[in-house]
C-alpha positions as CSV (number, residue, x, y, z in Angstrom):
1,X,-0.1,0.0,0.1
2,X,1.2,3.6,-1.0
3,X,0.0,7.0,-0.3
4,X,-0.3,9.2,-3.4
5,X,-1.5,13.1,-3.4
6,X,-1.8,15.4,-6.1
7,X,-2.4,19.3,-7.0
8,X,-3.3,21.8,-9.2
9,X,-4.2,25.0,-8.6
10,X,-3.6,28.6,-7.6
11,X,-1.3,27.5,-4.5
12,X,2.4,26.0,-4.0
13,X,2.1,23.0,-4.8
14,X,5.2,21.6,-2.9
15,X,3.1,22.8,0.5
16,X,0.1,21.1,-0.6
17,X,2.0,17.5,-1.4
18,X,4.3,17.7,1.6
19,X,1.2,18.2,3.8
20,X,-0.8,15.7,2.0
21,X,1.9,12.9,2.0
22,X,2.7,13.4,5.7
23,X,-1.0,12.9,6.2
24,X,-0.4,9.7,4.1
25,X,2.6,8.3,5.6
26,X,0.5,5.9,7.9
27,X,0.3,4.2,4.0
28,X,4.0,3.7,3.3
29,X,7.1,5.4,5.1
30,X,9.8,3.6,3.3
31,X,10.6,6.3,0.5
32,X,9.0,9.4,-0.8
33,X,9.2,11.7,-3.8
34,X,7.6,13.9,-6.4
35,X,7.4,15.9,-9.5
36,X,6.6,19.5,-9.6
37,X,6.4,21.6,-12.8
38,X,9.3,23.9,-13.4
39,X,10.0,26.6,-16.0
40,X,13.0,25.9,-18.4
41,X,15.4,29.2,-19.4
42,X,13.8,29.2,-22.3
43,X,10.4,29.3,-20.8
44,X,8.9,26.0,-21.3
45,X,7.3,23.3,-18.6
46,X,9.7,20.9,-17.3
47,X,9.2,18.1,-14.4
48,X,11.2,18.1,-11.3
49,X,11.3,14.9,-9.8
50,X,12.8,14.9,-6.0
51,X,13.2,11.4,-4.3
52,X,13.9,10.8,-0.4
53,X,14.9,7.3,1.2
54,X,12.9,7.1,4.3
55,X,10.1,9.5,5.9
56,X,8.1,12.7,4.5
57,X,10.2,14.4,7.1
58,X,13.3,13.8,4.7
59,X,12.1,14.7,1.7
60,X,10.7,17.8,3.2
61,X,14.2,19.0,4.0
62,X,15.4,18.0,1.0
63,X,13.0,20.6,-1.3
64,X,13.9,22.9,1.0
65,X,14.7,26.1,-0.8
66,X,13.3,24.1,-3.9
67,X,11.4,26.9,-6.5
68,X,7.8,28.1,-4.8
69,X,6.3,29.0,-7.9
70,X,4.8,25.3,-9.3
71,X,1.4,25.2,-8.7
72,X,1.0,21.7,-9.9
73,X,2.6,18.5,-9.1
74,X,2.2,14.7,-7.6
75,X,3.7,13.1,-4.9
76,X,4.0,9.5,-3.1
77,X,5.1,8.2,0.1
78,X,6.0,4.3,-0.8
79,X,5.5,1.0,0.9
80,X,7.7,-1.5,-1.0
81,X,6.4,-4.5,-2.7
82,X,8.8,-4.6,-6.3
83,X,12.4,-3.7,-5.2
84,X,13.9,-2.5,-1.7
85,X,13.4,1.1,-0.7
86,X,16.0,2.9,-2.5
87,X,16.2,6.5,-5.0
88,X,15.6,4.5,-7.5
89,X,12.5,2.6,-6.8
90,X,10.7,5.6,-5.1
91,X,8.3,7.7,-6.9
92,X,7.1,9.1,-9.2
93,X,8.4,7.3,-12.1
94,X,9.3,9.0,-15.4
95,X,9.0,8.2,-19.1
96,X,12.2,7.8,-21.1
97,X,12.2,11.5,-22.1
98,X,11.5,13.1,-18.1
99,X,8.7,14.5,-19.4
100,X,5.8,12.3,-18.1
101,X,5.8,11.3,-14.2
102,X,3.6,8.7,-12.7
103,X,2.6,7.7,-9.0
104,X,0.8,4.8,-8.4
105,X,-0.4,2.4,-5.6
106,X,-1.2,-1.1,-6.1
107,X,0.4,-4.0,-8.0
108,X,0.9,-4.6,-12.0
109,X,0.8,-8.4,-12.1
110,X,1.9,-8.6,-15.8
111,X,4.8,-6.2,-15.0
112,X,7.7,-8.5,-16.3
113,X,6.0,-9.2,-19.6
114,X,5.3,-5.5,-20.7
115,X,8.7,-4.4,-19.1
116,X,10.4,-7.0,-21.1
117,X,8.1,-5.9,-24.4
118,X,9.1,-2.0,-23.7
119,X,12.7,-2.3,-23.4
120,X,12.6,-4.6,-26.7
121,X,11.1,-1.4,-28.4
122,X,14.0,0.8,-27.1
123,X,12.6,1.7,-23.3
124,X,15.6,2.5,-20.6
125,X,14.2,1.3,-16.7
126,X,16.0,2.6,-14.0
127,X,14.2,0.8,-11.3
128,X,13.1,-2.6,-9.9
129,X,9.4,-1.5,-9.6
130,X,6.3,-2.7,-11.4
131,X,5.4,1.0,-11.8
132,X,8.0,2.3,-14.3
133,X,5.7,0.1,-16.3
134,X,3.4,2.8,-16.2
135,X,5.0,5.6,-17.1
136,X,6.5,4.0,-20.5
137,X,3.3,2.6,-21.5
138,X,1.6,6.4,-20.9
139,X,4.4,7.6,-22.8
140,X,4.1,5.4,-25.9
141,X,0.4,6.7,-26.1
142,X,0.9,10.1,-25.6
143,X,3.4,9.9,-28.5
144,X,0.1,8.8,-30.9
145,X,-2.6,10.8,-29.1
146,X,-0.6,13.8,-27.7
147,X,-3.3,13.7,-24.8
148,X,-2.7,13.1,-21.5
149,X,-6.0,11.6,-20.5
150,X,-6.1,9.2,-23.5
151,X,-2.9,8.3,-23.0
152,X,-3.5,6.9,-19.4
153,X,-6.9,5.2,-21.0
154,X,-5.0,3.4,-23.1
155,X,-2.0,2.4,-21.2
156,X,-4.5,1.1,-18.6
157,X,-5.9,-1.5,-21.4
158,X,-2.1,-3.4,-21.1
159,X,-2.1,-3.5,-17.1
160,X,-3.6,-6.6,-15.3
161,X,-3.5,-6.0,-11.7
162,X,-4.7,-3.1,-9.7
163,X,-3.7,0.6,-10.1
164,X,-4.5,3.8,-8.3
165,X,-2.1,6.2,-10.4
166,X,-2.0,9.8,-11.2
167,X,0.2,11.1,-14.1
168,X,1.1,14.7,-15.2
169,X,2.9,15.5,-18.4
170,X,5.5,18.7,-19.4
171,X,3.5,19.0,-22.2
172,X,0.1,19.8,-20.5
173,X,0.7,22.4,-17.7
174,X,-1.5,22.0,-15.0
175,X,-3.0,19.0,-16.2
176,X,-3.4,15.5,-14.1
177,X,-4.6,12.4,-15.2
178,X,-6.0,9.7,-12.8
179,X,-6.9,6.1,-13.0
180,X,-8.3,3.6,-10.8
181,X,-9.3,0.2,-10.5
182,X,-8.8,-1.8,-7.2
183,X,-6.8,0.4,-5.7
184,X,-8.4,3.7,-3.9
185,X,-8.4,7.1,-5.5
186,X,-10.3,10.0,-4.1
187,X,-10.7,13.4,-6.2
188,X,-11.6,16.9,-4.9
189,X,-12.4,20.1,-5.6
190,X,-11.4,22.9,-3.6
191,X,-11.8,26.9,-3.9
192,X,-8.3,27.4,-4.8
193,X,-7.9,23.8,-6.8
194,X,-8.3,20.4,-7.5
195,X,-7.2,17.6,-5.4
196,X,-6.1,13.9,-6.0
197,X,-5.4,11.3,-3.2
198,X,-5.4,8.0,-2.2
199,X,-7.4,9.0,0.9
200,X,-9.9,11.8,2.3
201,X,-7.3,12.8,4.9
202,X,-5.1,14.1,2.6
203,X,-8.1,16.3,0.8
204,X,-9.7,17.4,4.4
205,X,-8.4,20.9,4.7
206,X,-9.7,21.8,0.9
207,X,-12.9,20.1,1.0
208,X,-15.5,17.8,2.7
209,X,-17.6,16.7,-0.3
210,X,-15.0,14.1,-2.8
211,X,-15.7,11.5,-5.1
212,X,-14.4,8.4,-4.4
213,X,-13.5,6.9,-8.1
214,X,-15.0,3.6,-8.6
215,X,-13.3,0.8,-11.0
216,X,-12.6,1.6,-14.7
217,X,-13.1,5.7,-14.1
218,X,-10.8,8.1,-14.6
219,X,-10.8,11.9,-14.1
220,X,-9.0,14.9,-15.8
221,X,-7.8,17.9,-13.0
222,X,-7.0,21.2,-14.1
223,X,-6.8,24.4,-12.1
224,X,-10.2,25.5,-13.0
225,X,-12.5,21.8,-12.7
226,X,-12.6,18.2,-12.8
227,X,-13.6,16.0,-15.5
228,X,-15.2,12.5,-14.9
229,X,-14.9,9.4,-18.2
230,X,-15.4,6.0,-18.1
231,X,-13.0,3.7,-19.4
232,X,-14.3,4.6,-23.4
233,X,-14.0,8.1,-22.6
234,X,-17.4,9.0,-22.2
235,X,-18.2,11.6,-19.7
236,X,-20.0,10.7,-16.5
237,X,-21.8,12.2,-13.4
238,X,-20.0,10.2,-10.3
239,X,-21.6,10.2,-6.4
240,X,-20.4,13.0,-4.4
241,X,-19.4,11.6,-1.0
242,X,-19.3,14.5,2.2
243,X,-17.3,14.2,4.6
244,X,-18.5,14.7,8.0
245,X,-16.0,13.9,10.3
246,X,-13.2,17.0,11.8
247,X,-9.9,17.9,10.9
248,X,-8.7,17.2,14.6
249,X,-9.3,13.4,13.7
250,X,-6.0,13.6,11.6
251,X,-4.0,15.6,14.6
252,X,-2.5,13.9,17.7
253,X,-4.6,16.5,19.9
254,X,-2.3,16.5,22.8
255,X,-1.5,12.9,22.7
256,X,2.1,11.9,22.4
257,X,1.2,9.3,19.8
258,X,-1.8,8.2,17.4
259,X,-2.3,5.0,18.7
260,X,-2.7,6.0,22.4
261,X,-5.4,9.1,21.1
262,X,-7.1,6.3,19.4
263,X,-7.0,3.8,22.3
264,X,-8.7,6.8,24.2
265,X,-11.5,7.6,22.0
266,X,-13.3,4.4,22.1
267,X,-15.7,4.6,24.7
268,X,-16.9,7.4,21.6
269,X,-16.8,4.8,19.1
270,X,-18.9,2.4,21.3
271,X,-21.5,5.1,21.6
272,X,-21.4,6.3,18.0
273,X,-21.7,3.0,16.7
274,X,-24.7,2.0,18.4
275,X,-26.7,5.6,18.1
276,X,-30.2,4.8,16.7
277,X,-29.7,1.2,16.2
278,X,-32.6,0.5,18.3
279,X,-36.0,1.0,17.6
280,X,-38.9,1.8,20.2
281,X,-40.4,-1.2,20.4
282,X,-37.0,-3.3,21.1
283,X,-36.2,-4.2,17.4
284,X,-32.4,-3.9,16.0
285,X,-32.7,-1.1,13.2
286,X,-29.5,-1.6,10.7
287,X,-31.5,0.5,7.8
288,X,-28.6,0.0,5.6
289,X,-29.1,-3.8,5.9
290,X,-29.7,-4.2,2.6
291,X,-31.2,-7.3,3.3
292,X,-34.7,-8.1,4.7
293,X,-35.7,-10.3,7.8
294,X,-37.0,-13.0,5.6
295,X,-34.1,-13.3,3.7
296,X,-32.1,-13.1,7.0
297,X,-34.4,-15.8,8.4
298,X,-33.1,-17.8,5.6
299,X,-29.5,-17.7,6.3
300,X,-28.5,-21.2,7.6
301,X,-24.4,-20.6,7.7
302,X,-22.3,-17.6,8.0
303,X,-18.7,-17.3,6.9
304,X,-16.7,-14.4,8.3
305,X,-13.7,-13.9,6.4
306,X,-10.9,-10.9,7.6
307,X,-7.7,-10.9,7.9
308,X,-5.4,-9.7,11.0
309,X,-7.0,-7.8,13.7
310,X,-9.9,-7.7,11.7
311,X,-10.2,-12.0,11.6
312,X,-9.8,-11.6,15.5
313,X,-12.7,-9.3,15.7
314,X,-14.6,-12.1,13.5
315,X,-13.1,-15.2,16.0
316,X,-15.5,-13.2,18.9
317,X,-18.5,-12.4,16.3
318,X,-18.1,-16.6,15.8
319,X,-19.1,-17.2,19.3
320,X,-22.0,-14.9,19.7
321,X,-23.6,-15.8,16.3
322,X,-23.5,-19.3,17.3
323,X,-24.5,-18.9,20.7
324,X,-27.5,-16.3,19.8
325,X,-28.8,-17.5,16.4
326,X,-28.0,-21.0,16.8
327,X,-26.2,-20.7,13.2
328,X,-22.8,-22.3,12.5
329,X,-20.1,-19.9,11.5
330,X,-16.6,-20.5,10.3
331,X,-14.1,-17.8,10.4
332,X,-12.2,-17.5,7.5
333,X,-8.7,-15.4,6.4
334,X,-9.5,-14.0,3.7
335,X,-6.5,-14.7,1.8
336,X,-7.2,-18.6,1.8
337,X,-11.1,-18.1,1.8
338,X,-11.2,-18.2,-2.1
339,X,-8.5,-20.7,-2.7
340,X,-10.2,-23.7,-1.0
341,X,-13.4,-23.7,-3.1
342,X,-15.8,-23.2,0.3
343,X,-18.9,-24.7,0.1
344,X,-21.6,-21.8,-0.5
345,X,-25.3,-21.7,-1.3
346,X,-27.6,-18.7,-1.9
347,X,-28.9,-19.0,2.3
348,X,-24.7,-18.9,2.7
349,X,-24.1,-15.0,4.3
350,X,-20.3,-14.1,4.2
351,X,-19.6,-11.3,6.4
352,X,-16.5,-9.6,5.1
353,X,-14.8,-7.1,8.1
354,X,-12.1,-4.4,6.8
355,X,-11.0,-1.7,8.7
356,X,-10.1,0.5,5.7
357,X,-12.8,-1.5,3.2
358,X,-9.8,-1.6,0.4
359,X,-8.0,-4.8,1.4
360,X,-6.9,-6.5,-1.6
361,X,-7.8,-10.4,-0.1
362,X,-11.1,-9.5,1.2
363,X,-12.6,-7.7,-1.8
364,X,-11.1,-10.9,-3.7
365,X,-13.3,-12.8,-1.1
366,X,-16.0,-11.2,-1.6
367,X,-16.3,-11.2,-5.5
368,X,-15.8,-14.8,-5.5
369,X,-18.7,-15.4,-2.7
370,X,-21.4,-13.2,-4.6
371,X,-20.5,-15.1,-7.9
372,X,-21.4,-18.4,-6.3
373,X,-24.8,-16.9,-5.0
374,X,-24.1,-15.9,-1.4
375,X,-25.3,-12.9,0.5
376,X,-22.7,-10.5,1.9
377,X,-22.7,-8.0,4.5
378,X,-19.9,-5.6,5.2
379,X,-18.5,-4.7,8.1
380,X,-16.0,-1.4,7.5
381,X,-14.8,2.2,8.9
382,X,-14.9,4.1,5.4
383,X,-18.2,4.9,3.8
384,X,-18.4,4.4,0.1
385,X,-15.4,1.9,0.2
386,X,-14.8,-1.0,-2.0
387,X,-16.1,-3.4,1.0
388,X,-18.9,-1.2,1.2
389,X,-20.1,-0.9,-3.0
390,X,-19.6,-4.3,-3.3
391,X,-22.0,-6.2,-0.3
392,X,-25.7,-6.5,0.2
393,X,-25.4,-4.3,3.5
394,X,-23.1,-3.0,5.4
395,X,-22.4,-1.7,9.4
396,X,-20.1,1.3,9.6
397,X,-18.0,1.0,12.8
398,X,-18.2,4.9,13.4
399,X,-14.4,5.2,14.3
400,X,-13.7,7.8,12.3
401,X,-10.2,8.2,10.7
402,X,-7.4,5.6,11.9
403,X,-4.5,7.0,11.7
404,X,-2.1,4.5,13.5
405,X,-1.1,1.3,11.7
406,X,-2.0,-1.1,14.7
407,X,-5.5,-1.3,15.1
408,X,-7.1,-0.2,17.7
409,X,-10.4,1.9,17.8
410,X,-11.3,0.3,14.8
411,X,-11.2,-3.2,16.3
412,X,-14.1,-2.1,19.0
413,X,-16.1,-0.6,16.8
414,X,-15.7,-3.9,14.7
415,X,-16.6,-6.0,17.8
416,X,-19.6,-3.8,18.5
417,X,-20.7,-3.9,15.2
418,X,-20.6,-8.0,14.7
419,X,-22.1,-8.1,17.7
420,X,-25.3,-6.0,16.9
421,X,-25.3,-8.2,13.8
422,X,-25.2,-11.5,16.0
423,X,-27.9,-10.2,18.1
424,X,-30.4,-9.3,15.0
425,X,-29.6,-12.9,13.7
426,X,-30.7,-14.1,17.4
427,X,-33.8,-12.2,17.1
428,X,-34.4,-12.9,13.1
429,X,-34.0,-16.2,13.8
430,X,-36.7,-16.0,17.0
431,X,-33.6,-17.5,19.3
432,X,-33.3,-13.8,21.4
433,X,-36.9,-12.3,22.4
434,X,-37.6,-8.6,22.5
435,X,-36.4,-8.8,26.3
436,X,-33.3,-10.4,25.9
437,X,-32.4,-7.9,23.0
438,X,-33.4,-4.6,24.9
439,X,-31.3,-6.1,28.1
440,X,-27.9,-7.2,25.8
441,X,-28.3,-3.7,23.9
442,X,-28.2,-1.9,27.3
443,X,-25.0,-3.4,28.6
444,X,-23.6,-3.7,25.6
445,X,-23.7,0.3,25.7
446,X,-22.2,0.1,29.2
447,X,-18.8,-0.9,28.0
448,X,-18.2,2.7,26.8
449,X,-18.0,3.6,30.4
450,X,-16.2,0.7,31.4
451,X,-13.7,1.2,28.6
452,X,-13.7,4.8,30.1
453,X,-13.0,3.4,33.8
454,X,-10.1,1.3,32.4
455,X,-8.6,4.1,30.6
456,X,-8.9,6.2,33.8
457,X,-7.9,3.9,36.4
458,X,-5.5,1.1,35.0
459,X,-2.6,2.8,33.5
460,X,-0.3,2.2,36.7
461,X,-0.9,-1.2,36.6
462,X,-0.2,-1.5,33.0
463,X,2.9,0.4,33.0
464,X,3.9,-2.3,35.7
465,X,3.4,-5.1,33.6
466,X,5.2,-3.4,30.6
467,X,8.5,-3.3,32.9
468,X,7.9,-6.9,33.0
469,X,8.0,-7.9,29.4
470,X,10.1,-5.0,28.0
471,X,13.1,-7.4,28.3
472,X,11.8,-10.1,27.3
473,X,12.4,-12.1,23.9
474,X,9.1,-13.6,23.6
475,X,5.8,-13.6,25.5
476,X,2.6,-16.5,25.6
477,X,-0.9,-15.1,25.3
478,X,-3.3,-17.8,27.1
479,X,-7.3,-17.7,27.9
480,X,-10.0,-20.0,27.2
481,X,-13.6,-19.0,25.0
482,X,-14.2,-15.8,24.6
483,X,-10.6,-14.8,26.6
484,X,-8.6,-17.1,23.8
485,X,-10.0,-14.5,21.0
486,X,-8.5,-11.7,23.1
487,X,-5.3,-13.6,23.4
488,X,-5.2,-13.6,19.6
489,X,-5.4,-9.9,19.1
490,X,-3.2,-9.5,22.5
491,X,-0.4,-11.1,20.7
492,X,-0.5,-9.3,17.4
493,X,-0.4,-6.1,18.9
494,X,2.5,-6.8,21.1
495,X,4.1,-8.1,18.1
496,X,2.9,-5.2,15.6
497,X,4.4,-2.2,17.7
498,X,7.2,-3.7,20.1
499,X,8.8,-6.5,17.6
500,X,8.8,-8.3,20.6
501,X,8.1,-12.4,19.3
502,X,4.5,-13.6,21.2
503,X,2.1,-16.2,20.6
504,X,-1.6,-16.9,21.5
505,X,-3.1,-20.0,22.2
506,X,-6.7,-21.5,24.1
507,X,-5.3,-22.0,27.6
508,X,-6.5,-25.7,27.5
509,X,-3.7,-26.3,24.8
510,X,-0.7,-25.0,26.9
511,X,0.6,-28.9,27.6
512,X,0.2,-30.0,24.1
513,X,3.5,-27.8,23.6
514,X,3.9,-24.0,24.2
515,X,4.4,-25.0,28.1
516,X,7.9,-26.3,26.8
517,X,8.3,-22.3,26.2
518,X,8.1,-21.6,30.1
519,X,11.7,-21.0,31.8
520,X,12.0,-18.5,35.0
521,X,10.9,-14.8,34.0
522,X,9.1,-15.9,30.8
523,X,6.3,-13.4,30.2
524,X,2.6,-15.4,30.2
525,X,-0.2,-12.8,29.5
526,X,-3.6,-14.4,30.8
527,X,-7.2,-13.2,30.3
528,X,-8.6,-14.6,33.6
529,X,-12.0,-12.5,33.6
530,X,-14.6,-13.9,35.4
531,X,-16.5,-16.6,32.9
532,X,-17.6,-20.1,32.9
533,X,-14.3,-21.2,32.3
534,X,-12.6,-18.8,34.8
535,X,-11.4,-22.3,36.8
536,X,-9.6,-23.9,34.6
537,X,-7.7,-20.9,33.0
538,X,-6.4,-20.5,36.9
539,X,-5.9,-24.1,37.0
540,X,-3.2,-23.6,33.3
541,X,-1.4,-20.5,34.9
542,X,-0.7,-22.3,38.0
543,X,1.2,-25.4,35.4
544,X,3.1,-21.9,34.4
545,X,3.7,-20.5,38.0
546,X,5.2,-24.0,38.7
547,X,7.4,-23.5,36.0
548,X,8.9,-20.0,36.8
549,X,6.8,-17.8,34.7
550,X,6.0,-14.1,35.1
551,X,2.3,-13.6,34.9
552,X,0.7,-11.0,34.1
553,X,-3.5,-11.6,34.4
554,X,-6.1,-9.7,33.4
555,X,-9.0,-10.4,35.8
556,X,-12.6,-8.9,37.0
557,X,-12.3,-6.3,39.4
558,X,-12.6,-7.4,43.0
559,X,-10.9,-10.7,42.4
560,X,-8.4,-10.9,44.6
561,X,-7.7,-14.5,44.5
562,X,-5.8,-14.3,41.2
563,X,-2.8,-12.3,43.4
564,X,-2.1,-15.4,44.4
565,X,-0.9,-16.2,41.6
566,X,-0.5,-13.6,39.3
567,X,3.0,-11.0,39.5
568,X,0.8,-8.4,38.2
569,X,-2.9,-7.7,37.9
570,X,-4.5,-5.3,35.5
571,X,-8.5,-5.2,36.1
572,X,-11.8,-4.6,34.3
573,X,-15.1,-3.8,35.2
574,X,-17.7,-6.7,35.9
575,X,-19.0,-7.6,32.5
576,X,-20.9,-10.5,30.8
577,X,-18.8,-12.7,29.3
578,X,-20.1,-11.6,25.5
579,X,-18.8,-8.3,25.6
580,X,-15.8,-9.5,27.5
581,X,-13.7,-9.1,24.6
582,X,-14.4,-5.3,24.3
583,X,-13.4,-4.5,27.9
584,X,-10.5,-6.7,28.2
585,X,-8.9,-5.6,24.5
586,X,-8.3,-2.0,25.7
587,X,-5.7,-3.3,28.5
588,X,-3.9,-5.5,26.4
589,X,-3.7,-2.4,23.6
590,X,-2.2,-0.5,26.4
591,X,0.4,-2.7,27.2
592,X,1.6,-3.4,23.8
593,X,1.8,0.4,23.4
594,X,3.7,0.5,26.3
595,X,6.1,-2.1,26.0
596,X,6.9,-0.6,22.3
597,X,7.6,2.7,23.8
598,X,9.7,1.4,26.5
599,X,11.8,-0.4,23.5
600,X,12.3,2.8,21.7
601,X,9.7,1.8,19.0
602,X,7.8,3.6,16.6
603,X,4.1,3.0,17.7
604,X,2.1,5.0,14.9
605,X,4.6,3.4,11.9
606,X,6.2,0.0,12.5
607,X,8.6,-1.0,10.8
608,X,7.3,-3.3,7.3
609,X,4.0,-2.4,8.2
610,X,1.0,-0.4,6.4
611,X,-2.4,0.7,7.5
612,X,-4.2,-1.4,4.9
613,X,-2.9,-4.1,2.4
614,X,-4.2,-3.4,-1.0
615,X,-2.5,-6.1,-2.8
616,X,-2.5,-10.0,-1.9
């Protein structure tokens, strides 16, 4: 995944591109670059390309003193796929004569074939990237059409794969040509120019009304306006999306990092996701469902497909759907789902969970499921995202923009949304009464205040537990039932942000191998909240204690007995086991961040990771 930003208008392009790239840096930070229009001594237009390995701050230093007169340009921040991070592999990439420059997000699957063909016709390549073929394809097409937009359209006909791209030509000053297939592109018009980005966060200062390009759509931007066309070049009227979240979402607001800010926003996420979801008669109201109650009643199997953190939210959903609706539910890694020919019928519901709504594996799985006749329901944080558009219905998690790479508030929003879906299926199937739904909904809403209690009262306990982990080489997370699902997410968070190896197991599996890891001082983080499996988990912890493990327990407030075996205890308020994933996840997020900070890691931008994965 990479970040694209482009501008043409009345203002200084360099400043706008750098500000946009800084906001998009969560999408990639291996290298960054810009192509800015310039003026040659003879008065003709040139393209000045500047690239730098590392973060955008380094690129900004490189551009200090650059001519501020340029009012058109394209920029890119890279997460490496083809080719290591280097100046040569950084975008923008140019044509042989340097008159055309391209930035791109996605994967060109047939790039090797295209590269060989282009090289045989005399094109010279200077990078290892797949993107560079686009610059040369546009160059060839421009020689025939002398029109940048037409050249970009023709170039795209040769490409197999995913692309969100923007191109400029020194022969058409002030013009930016944009194309999209399977990789996000957002276009907006402000008072002083036209803008392009991979994410609306880069445009939010200029406009709140944006167009999210759909696959096969193109846009031609000039300082005075934007034209939209289809792949045949015919004009279209695209849908306009209004962005109603505040620009402060993109700022730290006094917090030391975005990760902590977003952890602390989770009480609001719970409340916002639940607003308006229960009718006066006690029925769940999901007006964007896209499926009738009659259609839902016919569902006899559910697949939750997701990746990473979203997959762990799916594990929570499996427990709830099977408990409340009595429907078999399977959780599948989206990257594997479509390759194993799953059993899908018209009575199958596929629930696609994706924070960004643009995860390539999840989108591919959705399309495969629809071809096989399944109903598809999306859980996502981004209005108008591909997952939302390609699903029969959707629940938005109302987390607003999440900047830190490690998902926290989106994860909580996903669990709340999936809990609503499980309750709805239970109600439709007649397994939950109206009274039960009201009670569950009320208790679900109470988790907002419970999260706030954890944030207010358990920070010292988390800090002390982090001290016990920071110098470890590895850690083990354990739990049973709902606690096992939470443990998987806790281990992932610790790995993501602190680079400390961690594994998670259902506690009952300890004696089947993982207990061999335990030696004196080895950290074991256990979810020991009050639940039907509490005594079993305690017994498993005693096995760890006997081998000298350093035990960190997540326990229910008031549980004093756990202190007899735990070295550190972090408390959460009493909560129904069905909702324990919401509250117990918060201290695990805090713990991962605290350990990472102690180890000197960048918690917002962990190495090798990007916010969403738009390539397979």
